[in-house]
C-alpha positions, 0 to 999 in steps of 0.5 A: 590319203598320204603318199606313205599310206598309199605306198603302205597299202600298195605293199600290203596288196602286193604281199598278199598277191605274192603269197598265193603264187607258186614260188617260181612265179613269185620270183619271176614277178620279183625279178620283173619288178626289179628290172622295172626299178632299174629301167625307171632309174635309168630313165630318170638318170637319162632325163637328169643327164639331158637337163643337167649343167654338170659336164664333168661326168664321173668315170665309172667302173663297169657295172656288170662284167660279161667278158674280160679282155687282155690288157697287156702282153699275155696278161689279164687283170680284173676285179673279181668283186664286180658282178659278172654274167652269167650269174655271179660266181660261187667259186674261182673256176666259175669266175675264170670262165669269164676270161676267153680261153677258159672253160671248166669240167662241170659236174654240178652247180658249183666247184667246177675245175678250170681248164685253160686252152684244153690244159687241166690240173697242175698245169695251171698254177692257182695261187691265193695271196701267194699261197697254194691251196691243194685239194685232197680228193683223188678225183679232184671233187674238191679242186683247188679252185673250189676253196677260193671265193672270188669276192674275197679278193681285190685282183685276179691276174692271169699270165698265159703260158710258160711266160713267168718263173716267179710263182712256182714250178709247173705253170705250163698253161697259165699262172692264176693269182687271186690277190688282196691289196693292203688297206690304205688309211691316212687316219682313223677310219673304216669301211664296209662293202657288202652284197646280197644276191638272190636268184632262181632255184633258191640261189642266195649269196651274202658277202661282207668285206669290212675294214677299220684302222689308221695309217699304222695298221688295220683289221679286215674281215671278209665273210660270205655264204652261198647256197642254192637248190638243185637247178632246172635245165632247159627241159625243166628237169631237175639236176642234182646240183645243190650246194651250201658253202661259207668262208671267213678270213681275217687280216691284221696289218701293221704299217710302221711306215710308208715303206713297210708292211707286215700282214697276218691272215687266217681263215676258215671255211666249209660247205657241201655240194651235190654232183650229178657226174659222180657216184658220191657228193661232197659233204665237207669242204673244211678249209683252214688257212694261215699266212704271214707276209712282209714287204719292204720298199725303197731299201736302197738305190739298187735293192728296191724291194723285198717280199717274204711270205709263208703260208699254211693251208689245210683241206679236210674233205668228206665224200659220201653217197648217203647224206645228200642222196639216197644210195642206189642199192645196186652194185658197189656203190649201192650201200652207204659209204664215205671217204675222208681225205685231207691235205696239209700244205706248208710253203714259203717264198722270198723275193727281192727286186733290184733296179739299175739303169734300164734293168729290173731283176726279181730273184728269190727262192720258194719251197713247199711241202704237202702231205696227203692222208685218208680214211674210210667208213666201213659197212657191216653186211651182216648187221647192215650198220655203217661205222663212220669214217671219223672212228678210224685212224688216218693213214698217210699215203703221200708227201711231196717236197719242192725247192726252187730258185728263180730269177726274172730280168726285164731290160728296157732296150730303147723306150719302145722295146723290152726284153724279158727273160727268166729261169728257175731250177726246181728240185722235187721229191715225192714219197709213196707210203701206200702199203699195198702197191708195188711202189710202197715206201718208195721215193723219187726225185727230179731236178727240173729246169724252166725258163722263157724269153720274150720280146715286146715292141711298142709301135707308136705310129699304130698305137699297138704293142707286138710281142713274141715269147718262147718258154720251156717248163718241166712239170713233175707229175702231181698227186692226182696223176701219181696216185690215181693213175694206176698201181705203177704210175708212181714209178713210171710217169715221167715229168711233163716237158712243155715248149711253147711259142706265144705271139700277140698284139695289143692295139688301142686307138680312138674307139677301138681296143683290140688284142690277139694272143696265139700259141703253138707248142710241143709237149713231151711226156704229156700225162694222159689218162685212159679209162677202161671197164673191167669184167665186173663193170667197174671203171678203172683208169691208167696214166701214161706218157705220150707226146702231144702238139698244141696250138690255138689262141684268143682274139677280142676287142671292143668298139665304142659305137657312140658315147653311150653304145659299146660293143665287144667280142671275143673268140677262143680256140684250142687244138691238140693232137696226141702225136704218139698215137696219131689221134686227137688230144682229149678234153679240148674245148670247142671253138667259142665266141662271145658278142656283147652290146652295152648301153651306158648312160650316167649311172646305169647300164643295160647289156646283152651277151650272146655266147656261141659254142661250136660242135666238137667232133675231134675226140679221143673216146675213153681218154682224158684227165683224172676227172673226166674223159671224152665219151662222145661228140658234143653239139654246138649251142648259143645262149642269149643273156641280158643284164641291167644295172643302176648306181643309185648313189655312191653307197648303193648299186643294183644289178640284175640279169636273165641268163639263158633267156630262151631257156635252151637245153644244152650241155658243155663239151667238158662235162662229166658223164651222168651217174646211175646212182641219181637216175641218169643213164651212164655217159649221159651229158649233164645239161646246164641251167635253163632260164635263170633270173638273178638280182644283186644289191651292192652296198658301200659305206 
């Protein structure tokens, strides 16, 4: 029998065997087969390495990311296209949790809301290609991060604390930039990068990033889709968490010469997602985006660069309690209902860069306008019929305007030291168009200053850099705070004022890379939500200003034990106190540590990740942010995960993993309470996924 005939018979027998197995068992066998394939390739690669005369091994990028280190003072940079563990992310909030200090408010399988150092919402400035995509749901069901697919971008940059003024107002906790690089073709050519991922509970992702062009311009198409069924927790119970989402972007670039770029981007996306922690699900996440970018380098001896961008982003979101679940039939949420909200955001930015002697100055202006509207379905109790939301006219309830001036100066002191400082001034105006509130047709405005100064020094003898920076920023209350914080929130909430000291260390010598980043801050007029239940059993919330103190930090490092073995570890801690009331600041994530061990040999790698989270008993019951609240202490847990990857050649890469290997039943502290509408007890914690298998193929041509 020929080898081909033998292989064909083996495949036929394997197919018949799979067809009689339960679906979950079929997946486990498939995953085991892929792990065997990776291991076999690894052994082959190892044998080849031992017997090859080729001493010039290629330096390869990481095959699977289990954690992201800080590379320079206060800045983290990573490639969001590289697979990560846990299972590769379906949204920006999910991917950010790879970075120490980040956590998320979780309420289902997708569309989590990122939290950094216990800070939430518009305290994080989240931008995609320089534009801001704002969600529309009053309770952040469609958080801004839910509209960002990480694999659609080439770089992810996080700048910690109020230590930049270049990217808009309000970034008291961090600035997060998802960015695409311009294509660089020297002649006629093209490329195609694609990936496919399959996993437990019906997870199936497919991504394509293709480009074609020449040295004068290019066309780039990015398309992806991700879907998953409800996941099972460590107890084997189903969690209401299914999602299905897609996104497409097209980029047209014109490069008339080596120093000029004009780029037009337009995109669209949509999806649906179940939420275990809410009374409704998201049945529509319609996104429309349009952006124009112009860059010009090497203009003159001093004026080195100009960068101009304008963008338009539109979110049309529908939430209901009947398309992805059955109405409970009890209480106010018992009958079918739907709510439709949208947000239209238009903004722009112009910046110029000057360089002379030992100075570099980036200065410019930015502006943004966004408008929010809403409409709802109506249910006729007499006839038992529902009139859909799209039969009604839109009603505008809010619009915001902001205008800012900024400048950031870097001074090289002596080759080993740098002084960086910046300042910005923002004028923000908001208008309340609700017809039934005390502030109806009212408008308010504030002029808000922000700034920072930071000193960096290279210790050449120690191969280290130390830094210290003091920053102050003032944040205008956002839509969620002004319009979900009670009837008088629009009138009474004052801008939030954060003053924070950041210090840290970067070290790299020999096999050891290490870093530390610590902060301590004072927040005046911190916006805090308090939750109450009225006599009808309905939960209501009010927002107030308090004073708060915060501190904490992140530390991490990696050590190469041998040419093939590398270990890495990180630890993150955040602490906050409501100094007005003398109690804990709510929604603070507990102490979290990660420990990884990786074996690399040529084109393959195998790794283990142990994530350990401490119990959290410092809570403020019934208080939190617009999405969730502290409702109980949380227990600590540890989760062990494994992954393996093999680069077959320059065109194909396989990666596979098992998350939560021990099938532990656990829940995160930053968690939304369960919802009785889907059978969960009130204030029950939502468990995270149990043992999860995943496998991914990356292709590049």
